[in-house]
N, C-alpha and C positions, 0 to 999 in steps of 0.2 A: 473649230474642231480641235486645234492644239490645246486650247484652254480646257476643253472638256476632257481630253486625255490626261492632262495634268491632275485635274480633280479626281479622276478615276484612280490614278496612281496613288494619290494621297489617301483616298478612302481605302484602297487595298492595303496600303501600308499600315493604316490604323487597325484594320481587322487583324493583320498579322501580328501586330504588337499586342493586341488584346489576347490573341491566342497564346502567344508566348508567355504573357503575364499569367493567364489561367493555368497553363502547364506548369509554370514556376510555382504557383501557389499549391497545386496538386502535389508537386514533388516535395514541397516543404511539409505538407501534411503528414503526420506520423500516424500509424495504425498499430494496434496491438490486440492480442487475444489473451485473456487471463482467466484461469480457473482458480477460484478461492475454495480451499479445503479447511474446515475448522469446526466451530460450534457457535454458540450464541454471541460471543464477542464479535464475530464477523457478521452474523445476520442481523444484529440489532441495528436499527436505523438504515438498513440496506446499505452497508458499507460499499459493496461493489458498485451499486447504483450511484453512490456519491462520487466514487472515483471516476465513473463515466461522465458525471456532470462536470467535474473539474476539467476533464480532458476536453469536453465540448467547449467549455468556456475559453480554453486555450487554443482551440482550433484543431484539435487532434481527435482521432477516432479510436474508441476503445470498446471491445466486445468482452463481456464478462459472463461467467457462469458461477453458480454457488452450490456447494454441497457442504452443509454445515448443520447436521442434526444436533440438537441441544445436548450438551454434556459430553460429547464425544471427545476422546483423547486421540492423539496421533497413533497410538498403538492400536486403537480400534479401527482407525482409518487404514492403517497398514495391513490389517487382517481382513479388511472388507473388500470383497470382489466388486461391490458397487463402486467404491472409491477408485479402485484400480482401473475399472472400466471407464470411468469418467476421465481419468487422466489419459487414457489411451484412445478415447473415441474421437478426438479432434486434435488438430495440429495447434497446440497452444504455444504462445511465446513464453509465458511464465505460468508456473503453478505455485500458488501461495499456500504455505502450511502454517496453521495456527494451532498451538498446543493448548490444552486445558490450562486455566489461568494460574494454578498454583504449582503444578509439577516442575516447571523449569526453575523455580526458586528453591527446590528441595534437592540437595545433592544426590541423595540415595535414589530418589524417585526418578530424577531425570536420567541417571545412569542406567537404571533398571528398565524404564519404560519409554521415555522420550527419545533418547539417543539411538537405540536400536531401530525404532520406528522411523526416525529421520533418515537413517542410513538406507533403510529399505525403500522408503518413498522417493528419496532423491535419486536413487539408482533407476527406479521405474520412470521417473520424470525425465531424466537425461536420455533414457532409451528412446523416448519419443521425439527428442530434439528440442524439448523445452528447457527453460532454466528454472531451477527451484529458488523460491524466495521464502525466508523464514519471517513470519509475522511476530516481531517482538511485542508482546502485550504489556500492559501496565500493572502496577501494584494497586492494591485496594486503597481506598481513600484514607483509612486509618491503619493501614498495615494489617498484620494478622498476629497479634501478640501471642496467641496460643501456639503458633508455629515459629515463634522467635523473631517475627518481623515487627519491630516496635512502631513503625509508621510507614507512610507511602514511600518515602525516599529509601528507607532501609530495604523494603521489599523490592523496589525497582532495581536497586543495585544487584540483588541476587538474581532477579529475572534477566537483567542485562548480561550478567556473567554466564548464565545458563544458555542463553541463545547464542551469544558470541562464540562460546567454546565449541559448540557443535558446528556452527557455521564455518569456523575456521577449518575444522577437521574435514568436512565434506565439500568445502569451497563453495558454499552457497551465499548468496547475497542476503542481507538482513534489511527488513523494513523496520527501522527503529522507532516504532510508534510510542512505546513506553518512554523512551528517552526524550522524545519530542514533548510528551505531556510534562515530564519532569522539568525540562528546560523552559517551557511556557509558564509553568507555575513559579519558577524562580524569578522570572521577569514580571509576572502579573499574578501575585499570590491569591487574589480574589477570584480568579478564573475557576470555574467548576466544570469538571469533565465527567462526573459520575451521576448515575441514576440514584434514586433514594436508597437502593440496596448497597451502596458504597462499592459496587463491583462493576456492573455493566455500564457502558458508555451512554451519556446523554448525546443530544444532537451535536453539541459543540465538540465533545470528545471524538465522535465519529467523523466530524468534518476535518479535524486536525489529522486524524488517521488517514483520511482520504487524500489530503494534501501530501502527506508523507509517501503514500503509495504512488501518487502521480509523479513525484520527483524520482522515485526508484524506477518506475516503469519507463518513463520517457527521458530520464536523465536530464531533466531541466526543471527549473524552479516553477512552482505553481503561482508565484507572485504575479499579480495583474489579472487574476481570473475573476475579479469582481466579488460580489457578495450574493451568491445564488440562493443561500438559505435565509437571507435577511437577518443575519446575526449582528449586523452593524458593520459598516465599511471599515472602521478602524480596527475592530476586533478581527474581522476576516483577514485583513491585510497583515495583522500581527501573526495570526496562525499560519498563514502562507509563508511568511518570512521565517518563522521558527522551523517549519517543516523543511524548508530548503537548507537552512543552516545545519540542522541536525543530520539530514541525510548525507550532505556532502562532507561534513566534518567526520561523520562516522566512516565514510569511504576512506578518508585519509588515514584514520587511526588503524584501520584494518588492512 
């Protein structure tokens, strides 16, 4: 009888330990809700869905929604009751704002159109309790010589300045996707992130963007999340590493 009681106690102890372990894992699991506001740079390759995929690979939960009509500027979003309603209709943790691809690189245009829109939208976002995140986009593959951007690097420098300037003013976090593209190209020049139009992202470009957003949203590296898009393990690992380095070094600079 005594032996039977001992085994029952051991079994009960194992059940308790399993319960504690399960609760511990649930406690460690992070969750977030994110609304993406932008245009085709965000909806190409379903960027929000890719961020969800990286989160799942890392054992975290992410719920995303997307409102990104093609060609929309932040000024148009700021004037849209539809956009404002989407910001207010749910308790988001983050709302991501992505400007049209050229405006942030043009001093006059960003002062006239982008910055007033960012100020309005970030106020609306904070009123809901969410945090605004500015989606720093990338330069065109060959720059835009007609606008004074001789190559990708030159255009990226202007875009980076445009996003960081307003982010500092409104105290918003930046998802430095364009910087990550630039850093990745410096280490692996043959990497290609663009569609044939030299502007929109291919799957590789969007995956790197997703890794950047994962690092921003969860404040942890996407490294170790495997190769969910079959880009190649070495390539995926490189992009994850670049994303982490870019996000956390950008935090320190700002």
